[in-house]
N, C-alpha and C positions, 0 to 999 in steps of 0.2 A: 570964021570965028572958031577958036578952039576952046575946049573945056578946061577945067582946072587940072593942074599937073597930077599925075598918078601919085597917090599916097603910099608911102613905104612904111607907114606906122604899123607896128606889130599890134595885134589885138591884145597882147598882154602888157603893152607899154603903160597903160593907164590903170592897171590892176594894182590894188593896194598890197604892198609886200606883207606877207604873213611870217611872223617870227615865232618859232616853237621855243618855249621855255620849259626846260626839264628839271631845273633845280628845285629843291624842296624849301629853299629859303626866299625865293622870289615869288611874290603872290599877286594875284589880280588886284589892281588898284594901288599897289605900292609905288614908290618913287620911280623905279626903273620902268614899270608898266606905264605910268603916266607920261614919262619922257618919250618912250617909244611911240605911244599913241599920239602925243603932241606933234611928232614928226611924221605922222601919217601912216604908221604901221598898224597892223592888226596883230595882237598877241594871242597866242594859243598856249595855255598852261596845261602841261601834262607831266607832272612830277614823275620821275623814273627812279625807282629804288631797286637796285639789283639788276639782273639781266632780263632782257625781254626777248621773246621769240622773234625770229626774223619777220614773221607775218605781222606781229604787233608793230615792229619798227616801220615796216612798209606802210602800214595803215596810218600811223601817227605822223609820218613824214609826207604823206600825200598832200600836195598843194602848199607845202612849206617852202619858203625862199631862204630862210636862215634859221639858225638855232643857237640858243644859249644853253649849254649843257653843263 
């Protein structure tokens, strides 16, 4: 008797996609936010005005899968 086939599922496959939103006109709870969340995404709002240091960009992009800039 053999066991179940070896799973090739990535441990990140079932992770909820995180979307960074950097615009100052999209807000938590607005229509765009609601639609993204309804489709299973997690939204992260971090409005960016002007330039950011590379260290700041690295920090804000950590764990992000997509971005609306």
